[in-house]
C-alpha positions as CSV (number, residue, x, y, z in Angstrom):
1,X,0.1,-0.2,-0.1
2,X,1.6,3.3,-1.3
3,X,0.8,6.4,-0.1
4,X,1.6,9.3,-2.4
5,X,2.1,11.9,0.8
6,X,2.4,12.1,4.5
7,X,-1.2,13.1,5.1
8,X,-3.5,10.2,4.7
9,X,-5.9,8.5,6.7
10,X,-6.2,4.5,7.0
11,X,-9.3,2.8,8.6
12,X,-8.3,-1.1,8.4
13,X,-10.9,-4.0,9.9
14,X,-10.9,-7.5,9.6
15,X,-13.7,-9.3,7.8
16,X,-15.3,-12.7,9.0
17,X,-15.9,-13.6,5.1
18,X,-13.7,-14.7,2.0
19,X,-12.2,-11.9,-0.4
20,X,-14.4,-11.9,-2.6
21,X,-17.7,-11.5,-1.3
22,X,-16.1,-8.8,1.3
23,X,-14.5,-7.5,-2.6
24,X,-17.8,-7.7,-4.2
25,X,-20.1,-5.5,-1.0
26,X,-17.7,-2.9,-2.5
27,X,-18.5,-3.1,-6.1
28,X,-21.8,-3.1,-6.2
29,X,-23.9,-0.9,-5.9
30,X,-27.2,-3.4,-4.9
31,X,-25.0,-5.0,-1.5
32,X,-23.0,-1.0,-0.4
33,X,-26.1,0.2,0.3
34,X,-26.6,-1.8,2.7
35,X,-23.6,-0.3,4.9
36,X,-22.4,3.1,3.2
37,X,-24.4,5.1,0.6
38,X,-28.7,4.7,-0.2
39,X,-27.7,4.9,-4.2
40,X,-25.0,4.3,-6.6
41,X,-25.7,4.6,-10.6
42,X,-23.3,1.7,-11.5
43,X,-20.8,-1.5,-9.9
44,X,-17.3,0.0,-10.1
45,X,-15.1,-0.7,-13.0
46,X,-11.4,0.9,-13.9
47,X,-12.4,3.6,-16.0
48,X,-15.6,4.0,-15.3
49,X,-17.3,7.4,-14.2
50,X,-20.2,6.8,-11.0
51,X,-22.5,8.8,-8.7
52,X,-22.8,7.8,-5.6
53,X,-25.9,9.0,-3.4
54,X,-26.6,9.6,0.7
55,X,-30.7,10.6,-0.2
56,X,-30.8,11.0,4.0
57,X,-28.4,13.7,4.0
58,X,-29.0,15.2,0.2
59,X,-25.6,14.7,-1.0
60,X,-24.1,12.6,-4.1
61,X,-20.6,12.6,-5.1
62,X,-18.4,11.8,-8.5
63,X,-16.6,8.3,-8.6
64,X,-13.8,8.5,-11.1
65,X,-12.5,4.2,-11.1
66,X,-9.2,4.9,-11.5
67,X,-8.5,0.6,-10.7
68,X,-9.9,-2.3,-10.3
69,X,-7.7,-5.6,-8.9
70,X,-9.9,-8.2,-8.7
71,X,-10.3,-9.3,-5.3
72,X,-6.7,-7.2,-3.8
73,X,-7.1,-3.4,-4.7
74,X,-9.9,-0.5,-6.1
75,X,-8.3,2.7,-6.8
76,X,-10.9,5.6,-7.0
77,X,-10.9,9.7,-7.1
78,X,-14.2,11.0,-5.4
79,X,-15.1,14.5,-4.3
80,X,-14.3,18.3,-5.3
81,X,-11.4,18.9,-5.4
82,X,-10.2,15.6,-5.9
83,X,-9.0,13.6,-3.4
84,X,-8.2,9.6,-3.6
85,X,-9.1,6.5,-1.8
86,X,-7.9,3.3,-2.3
87,X,-9.4,0.2,-0.9
88,X,-7.2,-3.0,-0.7
89,X,-8.1,-6.6,0.6
90,X,-5.8,-9.4,1.7
91,X,-6.7,-12.8,2.6
92,X,-6.4,-13.5,5.4
93,X,-7.6,-17.4,5.4
94,X,-10.2,-19.3,3.1
95,X,-12.8,-17.1,5.5
96,X,-11.1,-14.4,6.2
97,X,-10.2,-10.9,4.8
98,X,-8.5,-7.7,6.0
99,X,-9.8,-4.5,5.0
100,X,-7.3,-1.1,4.7
101,X,-8.9,2.1,2.9
102,X,-6.3,5.2,2.6
103,X,-7.6,8.1,1.8
104,X,-4.9,10.9,0.2
105,X,-4.5,13.5,-1.9
106,X,-5.7,16.6,0.3
107,X,-5.0,20.1,-1.5
108,X,-6.1,21.8,2.4
109,X,-3.6,23.0,5.3
110,X,-3.6,23.3,9.3
111,X,-6.4,23.1,10.8
112,X,-8.8,22.3,7.0
113,X,-6.6,20.1,6.8
114,X,-6.7,18.6,10.3
115,X,-10.9,18.2,9.8
116,X,-10.3,16.6,7.0
117,X,-8.7,14.1,8.4
118,X,-10.9,14.1,11.1
119,X,-14.1,13.8,9.5
120,X,-12.3,11.0,6.3
121,X,-11.0,8.7,9.8
122,X,-14.5,8.8,11.4
123,X,-16.4,8.1,8.1
124,X,-14.0,5.3,6.9
125,X,-14.3,3.1,10.5
126,X,-18.0,3.8,10.2
127,X,-17.7,2.3,6.3
128,X,-16.2,-0.1,7.5
129,X,-18.1,-0.9,11.4
130,X,-21.4,-1.6,9.1
131,X,-19.6,-3.6,6.3
132,X,-18.8,-6.1,9.5
133,X,-21.8,-5.9,10.6
134,X,-23.8,-6.6,7.4
135,X,-22.0,-9.5,5.5
136,X,-20.8,-11.5,9.2
137,X,-24.5,-11.1,10.9
138,X,-26.5,-10.1,8.4
139,X,-28.1,-6.8,9.7
140,X,-27.7,-2.9,8.7
141,X,-26.8,-1.3,11.7
142,X,-27.8,2.5,9.3
143,X,-24.5,3.9,10.8
144,X,-24.2,6.5,8.3
145,X,-27.7,7.4,8.4
146,X,-27.8,8.0,12.6
147,X,-24.4,9.6,12.5
148,X,-26.4,12.8,11.8
149,X,-29.2,12.9,12.5
150,X,-31.4,15.2,11.6
151,X,-31.4,18.4,14.3
152,X,-27.9,17.9,15.6
153,X,-25.5,19.8,14.5
154,X,-22.1,18.2,14.1
155,X,-19.8,18.9,16.7
156,X,-17.3,21.8,16.1
157,X,-19.7,24.2,13.8
């Protein structure tokens, strides 16, 4: 796992499912919607541009798929200004996969950079927690929807 600069976010989690199943959960929006965004315009494929939506927040982002290495890595550029996210998958045994997400390429500095790194770290940790619950136990914990419920102001705003 290579970082493009010193400022990066990393979140990781062991998922007790085969690597092919864990990988597919990130590729297929019909699966991903159970632990992350609510709607995706298509499956992740190298060179493809898709949209991800979080309908409860009325937010969407463009995702450019830079690389897909089956059962090993997904690399995307997303948001504005675009940053890079790498999803790395390592099969530890026939029934377990270690997922590492790295987010990098930030142009912000100082306090703005710190705020983005904090938000991204929490966000990707929540995604992995939701993935674990969904794949291992078949439940959608609604973690993304419940992170910022209507009427609650984000701390520090």
